[in-house]
N, C-alpha and C positions, 0 to 999 in steps of 0.2 A: 504494500500500500504506500502511496506517495505521502510523505510527511513534509508539508510546505515549510513549516518552521525550521526543521532540521536542514532542509535544502537551502533556505535563506541564510542560515547561520554559516553553512559551508561557502556560499557565494561571498558573503561579507568577509569571511576569513581570507579567502583567496584574493579579494580586492585589497585588503590590508597588506598582505604579503607583497603584492605587486607594487604598492605605493612605497614600501620600504626599500625596494630594490633601486629606486630612482635616485638614491643618495650617493651615487657613484661620482667619481671625478670626471670632468670633461676631458675630451681629447685635446681641447684647446689649452688646457692648463700648462702643458709642456711649452707652449709658445706664448705664455702670458706676457713676459718681458718684451718680446718682439712685437706683439700686438699693441701693447701700450706705447712702445717707442714709435711705432708707425702712426698711431693715432695722434700722439703729441707732435709728430713731424707734419701732420696735416693730411695724412692719407685718408681716402674715403673708405667706406665699408666695402665697396666693390674691390678696391685695391688691396685691402687687407685680406679679403676672401681669396683673391687671386694669389696672393703671397702664400697663404695656407695651402691652397690647392697645389701650388708648385712644390710644396714640401711633402705632398702626399696625404694631406689631411683634407678630406672633402668638406668644403664649407661654402655657404652662400651668404650674401650680405645680412640676411635676417638672422642667421646663426651667430654671426659676429656681433650684431647689435644686441641680441639677447644675452650673449656672454658678457659683454661690456656692462650692461645694465645690472647684471648680477652682483657686481661690485667686487671689492678685494676679497681674497681668500683668508 
């Protein structure tokens, strides 16, 4: 027989576990100094994203923007 309360509890537990996994470090952390240096030098988000892509890190301007808004580590 289907127990809706038990299934709901399982779903909520699964969601909580997924949320906890998001606390990992960004791939951009390795390049934080370079990103901030480029930003201070006047580089646009597109230019910073291109720099990262040339280093093998897939990035688009919106990724860089979100990373910079996140603030210092």
